[in-house]
TIBATI-652891 format. One record per residue (C-alpha): x, y, z; residue in three letters. Coordinates in steps of 0.1 Angstrom, whole numbers, plus 5000, padded with zeros to 4 digits. Example, Ala and Ser with C-alpha at 12.3 -4.5 7.8 and 13.67 -1.06 7.14 Angstrom:
2
512349555078ALA513749895071SER
END
This chain:
411
506849785281UNK505849535253UNK507549205259UNK507748935232UNK505948635244UNK504648305229UNK502448355198UNK498648335201UNK496748035187UNK495448255159UNK498948365148UNK500448235115UNK503047975121UNK506048015098UNK507047645103UNK503547545089UNK503347785060UNK501247675031UNK504447705011UNK505647864980UNK504647834943UNK508147684937UNK509147464966UNK512447544983UNK514447385011UNK514047565044UNK516647805056UNK518847705086UNK518948055099UNK515648235090UNK511948155092UNK509948145060UNK508448485067UNK511948635075UNK513048515040UNK510048685024UNK510849015042UNK514548995031UNK513648924995UNK511249214994UNK513849455008UNK516449344983UNK514249364952UNK514549634926UNK510949754930UNK511549824967UNK514550044959UNK512450234934UNK510050344961UNK512750594973UNK511950804942UNK508250764940UNK505851024954UNK503750944984UNK501551264983UNK502551534959UNK503451844978UNK505652134967UNK508951964973UNK511152254983UNK512852045009UNK514251695014UNK512151595044UNK508751515029UNK507751145027UNK508450934997UNK506750604990UNK509750435006UNK509750625038UNK505950575040UNK506550195036UNK509150195063UNK506850365087UNK504050125079UNK506449835086UNK507349975120UNK503750025130UNK502749685117UNK505449515139UNK504249705169UNK500649595163UNK501749235156UNK503749215188UNK500949345209UNK498449105193UNK500948815197UNK501148725161UNK504148685137UNK505949015134UNK507948915104UNK504948825084UNK503249155093UNK506349345083UNK506749155050UNK503149235040UNK503749595050UNK506949635031UNK505449474999UNK502049655000UNK503049944978UNK505349774953UNK502749814926UNK502250184929UNK502950404899UNK505150714898UNK503451044910UNK501450884938UNK497650874934UNK497751114905UNK499850874885UNK497550584895UNK494450774884UNK496050854851UNK497150494844UNK493750364855UNK492150594829UNK494550474802UNK493950104811UNK490150134814UNK489549984779UNK491949704786UNK490749564819UNK491749844843UNK494749894866UNK494849834903UNK498049874924UNK497349574946UNK497149354915UNK500249524902UNK502049444934UNK501249074928UNK502649104893UNK505849254907UNK506448984932UNK505348684911UNK506448794876UNK508149124870UNK511049084894UNK513548864874UNK516448794898UNK516448424906UNK517748134884UNK514747904888UNK511748134885UNK510348484878UNK509248684908UNK510348644944UNK508648314952UNK507048454984UNK505048235008UNK501348185004UNK500748385036UNK502648695023UNK500948674989UNK497548645005UNK498148945027UNK499349144996UNK496349054975UNK493749095003UNK495249405017UNK491749565019UNK489749265028UNK488148965009UNK488149004971UNK485048784966UNK481748734984UNK481648374997UNK478848284974UNK480948414944UNK484048234954UNK484148034922UNK483048314900UNK485748574904UNK483348864902UNK484149164924UNK486749304947UNK486649614969UNK488149934956UNK491249994976UNK490750265003UNK493050544994UNK493750875013UNK491651054987UNK488950784983UNK485650745000UNK483650425006UNK484750114989UNK483350044954UNK483049724935UNK485249664904UNK485949364883UNK488549124897UNK491949174880UNK492648924853UNK496048864868UNK494748794903UNK492148554889UNK494748374868UNK497248344896UNK494548234920UNK493647954896UNK497247814898UNK497947904935UNK494647954953UNK494648234978UNK491148184993UNK489848514979UNK486548494998UNK488148515033UNK489848785052UNK493648775053UNK495648675084UNK495748885115UNK499248975106UNK498049115072UNK495249295088UNK497749455112UNK499749575081UNK496649725066UNK495649905097UNK499250025100UNK499050175065UNK496150395075UNK497750505108UNK501050585091UNK499650795063UNK497350995086UNK500351075108UNK502851165081UNK500351355059UNK499451575089UNK503251625094UNK503951695057UNK500951915052UNK501852135082UNK505552155072UNK504652245036UNK502252515050UNK499352385031UNK497352435063UNK497952565098UNK497752405132UNK494652615139UNK493152485106UNK493552115115UNK492452185150UNK488952215135UNK488751835138UNK487751755174UNK490251475180UNK493251695168UNK491951985188UNK492151775219UNK495651655213UNK496851995203UNK495352145235UNK497251905256UNK500551975239UNK500052355242UNK498952315278UNK501952115288UNK504452325267UNK503252685264UNK505352885240UNK506852575224UNK508252645189UNK506152545159UNK508352265147UNK508352095180UNK504652135184UNK504051965151UNK506251675160UNK504651645194UNK501251645178UNK502051385152UNK503751145176UNK500751165200UNK498251115172UNK500150805160UNK500450665195UNK496750715202UNK495750535170UNK498150245176UNK497050205212UNK493350215202UNK493949965174UNK495549725199UNK492849755225UNK489949725200UNK491649435182UNK492249245214UNK488549285223UNK487549155188UNK489948865190UNK488648775225UNK485048785213UNK485748575182UNK488048335200UNK489748205169UNK491647875176UNK493847905146UNK494948145118UNK492347995095UNK489648055122UNK490648425122UNK490448435084UNK486948295085UNK485648515113UNK483448705089UNK484749045099UNK488149225102UNK489549155136UNK492249425136UNK490249755137UNK489950085154UNK487250145180UNK484150335167UNK485150665183UNK488650645168UNK487250535134UNK485150845134UNK488251055143UNK490050885114UNK487250975090UNK487251345102UNK491051365097UNK490851205062UNK488051455053UNK490151745064UNK493251615045UNK491151555014UNK489851915014UNK492952095026UNK495951885013UNK495051644985UNK492851914969UNK495052214977UNK495752424946UNK499452384949UNK499152004950UNK496551984923UNK498752184899UNK501551934903UNK499151644901UNK497851774867UNK501351784853UNK501951424866UNK498751304850UNK499751464818UNK503051284817UNK501450934821UNK498551024798UNK500951104771UNK503450824776UNK500850544776UNK499450604741UNK502850674727UNK504250344739UNK501150154730UNK501050284694UNK504850264690UNK506349994713UNK509750054698UNK509950374718UNK510350164750UNK513750004759UNK514549694739UNK513549434765UNK510149594769UNK509749664732UNK510449304723UNK507549184746UNK505049444734UNK505649434696UNK504449074693UNK501249154712UNK498049334705UNK495149494724UNK494949434761UNK498049214762UNK500149494748UNK498549744771UNK499449534801UNK503149534791UNK503049914786UNK501349954820UNK504049734836UNK506749954822UNK505050274833UNK504050154867UNK507650054875UNK509050404867UNK510150644894UNK508951004892UNK512251124878UNK512550844852UNK508950914840UNK509751284835UNK512951194817UNK510950964794UNK508551244786UNK511551454775UNK513151164756UNK509951064737UNK508351404731UNK511351644731UNK510652014725UNK508351944696UNK505751774717UNK505351474695UNK506951124696UNK
END
């Protein structure tokens, strides 16, 4: 049984946070990281996740994951990792709950379409968009735009996939890793987002270091969560069978144990038993490997952990290989399944049509968005259009296609 104990020396200390862009009096009832978590949960962008696709599958039922249920699962795993590593659970959860706020409608298909539309204007990246959401686009508070989150939560959000700059380029703002997605391979370099660079100039986030152990726990939780739920959703959508996924050695071993312990068990229970054991194995491995790395690095503070020169929350090499095998299987058998690809193409088409329509005729957007875009040109106008589209839910985007194009197919 995991028991909450004193935090480790390398944990982030909410009482010693580096603060907020807009200084605020401390809360008498909540830590600074608890306040961050609560602000994220109550924001509009978080609620919209309920109607944004996680992975597009034939949705002939109500039980497939949405971006919101994925986020909740990530938060739960992040807390479990943080507790075992003796770091701040609230910070880990806050980063986990915020990490997908910048995602477009239609999952990775929508992001790919918006990236293509924004390519001439500086590109689009959902991590940078999440930063825009929590520092600019959420307009709820009387004193400022955004949620005014702590430095530590913003750092974890921006550096979700590791340092954004090489140490020698720390003043140059040159490159950041391409976020690792379920359908992506090795990280690629891409120009640093203009918005991240501009925000970092006013509120430096130490882009050349790793994020806190708590943020690393949230990032690892993200990978574990989507592997587990994509296996579950793919099997329940009958995109592949249990015998198909058993071609991956790790899954074959887990499935053999389930079938050996419960011969004749009905398929639905086999799937659940498989998924829960897969998640547990990855969580327990991440805890063990991370504790070994932390012991070897011996960071005496949260900043020491950031400057360790490597991620300290990781899977062991054998489990990292198992993770790669599962991702490769899901890429071939789920993300590239003909049923999924057909829906993805329709999703791409929706965004690929909306973006140029709004860019060329900003008046087609709602008044508050049109008023911003009409006065701008080029990349500045494109960013406003991208903000509007990225904030849409799947259903809203499809309704916008009908409103803008109608039956004639033209705006």
